[in-house]
Backbone as CSV, one residue per row, in Angstrom:
resi,resn,N_x,N_y,N_z,CA_x,CA_y,CA_z,C_x,C_y,C_z
1,MET,-39.028,-54.810,34.789,-37.843,-54.418,34.117,-38.079,-54.390,32.600
2,ALA,-37.575,-53.356,31.962,-37.772,-53.203,30.522,-36.790,-54.100,29.784
3,PRO,-37.216,-54.592,28.667,-36.307,-55.454,27.915,-35.108,-54.636,27.393
4,HIS,-33.931,-55.225,27.414,-32.698,-54.574,26.966,-32.612,-54.661,25.447
5,ARG,-32.423,-53.496,24.815,-32.330,-53.466,23.352,-30.874,-53.410,22.937
6,ARG,-30.536,-54.093,21.943,-29.188,-54.061,21.400,-29.078,-52.944,20.366
7,ALA,-27.916,-52.323,20.331,-27.685,-51.287,19.327,-27.542,-51.961,17.979
8,GLY,-28.376,-51.538,17.056,-28.352,-52.120,15.728,-27.351,-51.416,14.837
9,PRO,-27.227,-51.843,13.613,-26.283,-51.228,12.699,-26.607,-49.773,12.389
10,ARG,-27.850,-49.369,12.526,-28.214,-47.975,12.236,-27.636,-47.028,13.278
11,LEU,-27.668,-47.393,14.521,-27.129,-46.528,15.562,-25.620,-46.427,15.473
12,ALA,-24.941,-47.458,15.135,-23.490,-47.434,15.038,-23.043,-46.544,13.870
13,ALA,-23.767,-46.534,12.778,-23.400,-45.737,11.617,-23.662,-44.252,11.852
14,ALA,-24.618,-43.896,12.652,-24.973,-42.504,12.876,-24.079,-41.842,13.916
15,ALA,-23.187,-42.538,14.526,-22.366,-41.998,15.601,-21.220,-41.126,15.088
16,GLY,-20.780,-41.215,13.846,-19.643,-40.439,13.355,-19.950,-39.755,12.036
17,PHE,-18.908,-39.134,11.453,-19.052,-38.459,10.174,-18.488,-39.340,9.073
18,THR,-19.053,-39.196,7.913,-18.527,-39.949,6.782,-17.346,-39.193,6.182
19,LEU,-16.569,-39.863,5.391,-15.414,-39.251,4.744,-15.853,-38.123,3.816
20,ILE,-16.949,-38.297,3.125,-17.469,-37.255,2.227,-17.828,-35.997,3.017
21,GLU,-18.471,-36.157,4.148,-18.841,-35.000,4.964,-17.599,-34.251,5.439
22,LEU,-16.593,-34.984,5.863,-15.354,-34.341,6.299,-14.667,-33.610,5.152
23,LEU,-14.650,-34.200,3.970,-14.039,-33.555,2.805,-14.779,-32.283,2.415
24,VAL,-16.095,-32.299,2.482,-16.887,-31.108,2.153,-16.590,-29.991,3.141
25,VAL,-16.541,-30.315,4.425,-16.267,-29.306,5.445,-14.856,-28.753,5.276
26,MET,-13.893,-29.617,5.026,-12.517,-29.151,4.836,-12.388,-28.294,3.581
27,SER,-13.088,-28.647,2.536,-13.062,-27.838,1.314,-13.632,-26.457,1.570
28,LEU,-14.717,-26.383,2.301,-15.304,-25.078,2.638,-14.338,-24.242,3.479
29,LEU,-13.660,-24.875,4.427,-12.700,-24.149,5.243,-11.544,-23.609,4.398
30,VAL,-11.071,-24.380,3.441,-9.989,-23.930,2.571,-10.447,-22.753,1.722
31,VAL,-11.659,-22.820,1.184,-12.182,-21.718,0.366,-12.322,-20.451,1.208
32,LEU,-12.856,-20.572,2.404,-13.011,-19.398,3.272,-11.661,-18.833,3.702
33,ALA,-10.697,-19.676,3.988,-9.365,-19.198,4.357,-8.707,-18.466,3.193
34,THR,-8.888,-18.990,1.986,-8.320,-18.340,0.802,-8.929,-16.964,0.597
35,ILE,-10.219,-16.849,0.746,-10.900,-15.553,0.613,-10.395,-14.585,1.678
36,GLY,-10.226,-15.068,2.891,-9.739,-14.216,3.971,-8.322,-13.725,3.729
37,ILE,-7.457,-14.596,3.241,-6.069,-14.208,2.963,-6.024,-13.168,1.853
38,MET,-6.807,-13.363,0.807,-6.808,-12.406,-0.302,-7.361,-11.059,0.140
39,ALA,-8.391,-11.068,0.970,-8.941,-9.807,1.472,-7.914,-9.087,2.342
40,HIS,-7.175,-9.833,3.133,-6.137,-9.233,3.985,-5.039,-8.613,3.129
41,GLN,-4.585,-9.327,2.109,-3.521,-8.804,1.253,-3.956,-7.539,0.527
42,SER,-5.182,-7.502,0.041,-5.633,-6.295,-0.658,-5.812,-5.130,0.316
43,SER,-6.196,-5.407,1.560,-6.328,-4.312,2.523,-4.959,-3.766,2.911
44,VAL,-3.947,-4.624,2.994,-2.586,-4.158,3.265,-2.112,-3.280,2.109
45,GLN,-2.382,-3.704,0.884,-1.978,-2.915,-0.287,-2.707,-1.569,-0.318
46,ARG,-3.993,-1.565,0.008,-4.739,-0.304,0.068,-4.130,0.626,1.113
47,GLY,-3.707,0.067,2.230,-3.076,0.875,3.277,-1.772,1.493,2.804
48,ARG,-0.949,0.699,2.115,0.309,1.232,1.582,0.052,2.347,0.573
49,GLU,-0.952,2.155,-0.266,-1.271,3.184,-1.262,-1.785,4.450,-0.602
50,ALA,-2.545,4.308,0.474,-3.040,5.493,1.189,-1.875,6.262,1.816
51,VAL,-0.913,5.530,2.383,0.267,6.192,2.959,1.078,6.863,1.860
52,LEU,1.200,6.224,0.703,1.924,6.824,-0.418,1.270,8.133,-0.844
53,LYS,-0.037,8.144,-0.983,-0.732,9.376,-1.375,-0.526,10.476,-0.340
54,GLN,-0.562,10.118,0.937,-0.362,11.113,1.991,1.071,11.641,1.972
55,ASP,2.049,10.752,1.792,3.447,11.191,1.732,3.686,12.110,0.535
56,LEU,3.122,11.749,-0.623,3.273,12.604,-1.802,2.643,13.971,-1.568
57,PHE,1.497,14.002,-0.902,0.835,15.271,-0.593,1.743,16.139,0.278
58,HIS,2.336,15.546,1.334,3.183,16.313,2.238,4.473,16.779,1.548
59,LEU,5.046,15.928,0.719,6.249,16.336,-0.012,5.940,17.490,-0.959
60,ARG,4.843,17.393,-1.683,4.478,18.457,-2.622,4.143,19.748,-1.896
61,GLU,3.495,19.612,-0.752,3.177,20.797,0.041,4.457,21.468,0.549
62,ALA,5.426,20.671,0.970,6.705,21.229,1.434,7.441,21.911,0.282
63,ILE,7.396,21.327,-0.912,8.026,21.953,-2.078,7.363,23.296,-2.376
64,ASP,6.035,23.332,-2.325,5.311,24.588,-2.576,5.628,25.637,-1.514
65,GLN,5.736,25.229,-0.250,6.072,26.181,0.809,7.487,26.710,0.624
66,HIS,8.393,25.842,0.222,9.773,26.274,-0.045,9.787,27.316,-1.159
67,TYR,9.032,27.063,-2.204,8.978,28.007,-3.331,8.354,29.334,-2.895
68,ALA,7.292,29.252,-2.094,6.632,30.479,-1.644,7.549,31.307,-0.732
69,ASP,8.330,30.642,0.095,9.206,31.360,1.025,10.476,31.888,0.363
70,LYS,11.075,31.095,-0.497,12.398,31.435,-1.028,12.381,31.860,-2.485
71,GLY,11.232,31.720,-3.160,11.136,32.148,-4.546,11.821,31.217,-5.534
72,LYS,12.203,30.053,-5.083,12.819,29.071,-5.975,12.503,27.673,-5.448
73,TYR,12.564,26.728,-6.356,12.334,25.336,-5.975,13.602,24.766,-5.356
74,PRO,13.474,23.787,-4.469,14.680,23.197,-3.873,15.501,22.442,-4.916
75,ALA,16.810,22.462,-4.742,17.695,21.765,-5.674,17.676,20.258,-5.440
76,ALA,17.384,19.836,-4.205,17.316,18.412,-3.855,16.242,18.236,-2.791
77,LEU,15.699,17.050,-2.714,14.662,16.789,-1.714,15.205,16.922,-0.295
78,GLN,16.462,16.570,-0.098,17.061,16.660,1.236,17.113,18.109,1.719
79,GLU,17.069,19.045,0.799,17.055,20.464,1.168,15.784,20.813,1.949
80,LEU,14.700,20.095,1.701,13.458,20.326,2.448,13.631,19.960,3.915
81,VAL,14.433,18.945,4.181,14.696,18.535,5.561,15.644,19.522,6.224
82,SER,16.717,19.879,5.545,17.700,20.796,6.144,17.121,22.195,6.353
83,ALA,16.153,22.601,5.532,15.530,23.922,5.690,14.377,23.896,6.690
84,GLY,14.020,22.732,7.200,12.983,22.639,8.228,11.571,22.472,7.709
85,TYR,11.400,22.227,6.439,10.056,22.026,5.895,9.542,20.615,6.188
86,LEU,10.452,19.680,6.370,10.120,18.306,6.759,11.034,17.905,7.908
87,ARG,10.528,17.090,8.827,11.386,16.589,9.908,12.376,15.563,9.379
88,ARG,11.884,14.713,8.512,12.725,13.701,7.888,12.117,13.349,6.545
89,MET,12.922,12.775,5.698,12.435,12.350,4.387,11.612,11.079,4.586
90,PRO,10.352,11.088,4.156,9.528,9.884,4.353,9.990,8.748,3.454
91,GLN,9.761,7.531,3.932,10.051,6.354,3.114,8.885,6.111,2.174
92,ASP,9.213,5.701,0.978,8.183,5.270,0.040,7.642,3.947,0.577
93,PRO,6.363,3.869,0.926,5.843,2.646,1.533,5.851,1.436,0.597
94,LEU,5.975,1.667,-0.690,5.979,0.555,-1.631,7.380,0.016,-1.869
95,THR,8.386,0.873,-1.789,9.760,0.423,-1.993,10.500,0.244,-0.675
96,GLY,10.004,0.856,0.383,10.645,0.743,1.688,11.910,1.576,1.818
97,SER,12.088,2.557,0.953,13.302,3.369,0.973,12.948,4.839,0.781
98,ALA,13.745,5.699,1.391,13.558,7.142,1.205,14.357,7.648,0.015
99,ASP,15.130,6.767,-0.610,15.985,7.165,-1.724,15.387,6.882,-3.095
100,THR,14.185,6.368,-3.149,13.609,5.978,-4.442,12.622,7.000,-4.997
101,TRP,12.452,8.132,-4.316,11.554,9.158,-4.839,12.090,9.667,-6.164
102,GLN,11.203,9.842,-7.132,11.589,10.360,-8.446,11.335,11.866,-8.467
103,GLU,12.379,12.625,-8.680,12.274,14.079,-8.687,11.917,14.566,-10.089
104,VAL,10.978,15.499,-10.152,10.596,16.115,-11.424,11.106,17.544,-11.388
105,MET,12.034,17.842,-12.288,12.667,19.158,-12.305,11.780,20.181,-13.020
106,SER,11.870,21.417,-12.566,11.087,22.490,-13.173,11.718,22.907,-14.494
107,GLU,10.902,23.483,-15.321,11.386,24.031,-16.595,12.069,25.371,-16.316
108,PRO,13.049,25.731,-17.130,13.681,27.051,-16.950,12.644,28.166,-17.138
109,ASP,12.751,29.173,-16.306,11.825,30.307,-16.354,12.298,31.282,-17.432
110,PRO,11.492,31.493,-18.511,11.939,32.401,-19.571,12.059,33.851,-19.088
111,SER,11.291,34.242,-18.092,11.372,35.615,-17.595,12.578,35.814,-16.681
112,ASN,13.149,34.721,-16.181,14.315,34.811,-15.306,15.303,33.719,-15.714
113,PRO,16.071,33.945,-16.777,16.961,32.902,-17.275,18.087,32.544,-16.311
114,SER,18.410,33.410,-15.356,19.489,33.104,-14.419,19.029,32.198,-13.276
115,ALA,17.713,32.020,-13.145,17.193,31.172,-12.059,17.523,29.708,-12.342
116,GLU,17.991,29.030,-11.292,18.322,27.622,-11.435,17.050,26.782,-11.352
117,PRO,16.939,25.764,-12.220,15.783,24.889,-12.098,15.897,24.039,-10.824
118,GLY,14.779,23.710,-10.289,14.752,22.892,-9.077,13.651,21.855,-9.165
119,ILE,13.421,21.186,-8.074,12.420,20.129,-8.015,11.055,20.763,-7.770
120,TYR,10.145,20.585,-8.712,8.813,21.140,-8.507,7.766,20.069,-8.263
121,ASP,8.128,18.803,-8.438,7.201,17.710,-8.166,8.005,16.473,-7.804
122,VAL,7.318,15.533,-7.172,7.951,14.283,-6.774,6.965,13.153,-7.018
123,LYS,7.497,11.997,-7.410,6.663,10.830,-7.688,7.300,9.609,-7.045
124,SER,6.518,8.567,-6.926,7.025,7.327,-6.346,7.940,6.617,-7.339
125,GLY,8.959,5.977,-6.820,9.863,5.193,-7.648,9.446,3.736,-7.749
126,ALA,8.292,3.397,-7.201,7.827,2.017,-7.222,7.379,1.622,-8.621
127,GLU,7.650,0.383,-8.959,7.197,-0.141,-10.248,5.817,-0.766,-10.068
128,GLY,5.104,-0.868,-11.153,3.800,-1.519,-11.110,2.665,-0.526,-11.072
129,ASN,1.465,-1.083,-10.905,0.241,-0.287,-10.908,-0.453,-0.400,-9.564
130,GLY,-1.209,0.633,-9.244,-2.017,0.616,-8.046,-3.251,-0.256,-8.234
131,LEU,-4.018,-0.393,-7.179,-5.228,-1.198,-7.250,-6.235,-0.626,-8.243
132,ASP,-6.145,0.678,-8.539,-7.046,1.300,-9.508,-6.505,1.197,-10.921
133,GLY,-5.324,0.597,-11.109,-4.758,0.417,-12.440,-3.806,1.520,-12.882
134,THR,-3.693,2.601,-12.104,-2.804,3.696,-12.450,-1.378,3.350,-12.062
135,PRO,-0.413,3.564,-12.930,0.983,3.303,-12.558,1.405,4.209,-11.398
136,TYR,2.200,3.654,-10.494,2.658,4.434,-9.329,3.483,5.631,-9.769
137,SER,4.159,5.519,-10.891,4.992,6.631,-11.358,4.175,7.819,-11.844
138,GLU,2.860,7.677,-11.962,2.008,8.778,-12.402,1.238,9.422,-11.254
139,TRP,1.460,8.959,-10.023,0.732,9.521,-8.895,1.307,10.836,-8.475
């Protein structure tokens, strides 16, 4: 029979983690979670900006089609929906409302002074700047 060995103080100390080791691991987890949250927030913002650019493209295209078909710009954005150029007025993804679009009116035509000015461009009504630093009102 082999002699029975007693567990010494070295074996008892190696069985668990020290407080310092736990703090280091928890600190790393907090740093990684923070990085993940920030990356998620910026990707959500990039998505909203991509939808905004697409909505502005479709609105401007509908305005141009209205002008090409009728020879005048629409008097209101809702006219694009009633005339069938858009199914519905898109919501501004940054403001969450379809009523915050900023309409840019056309200049009076000197060759046709009787023509009524209409909306020739549209911009977002959101405040602030995009991720590239450009104000949303200039998109």
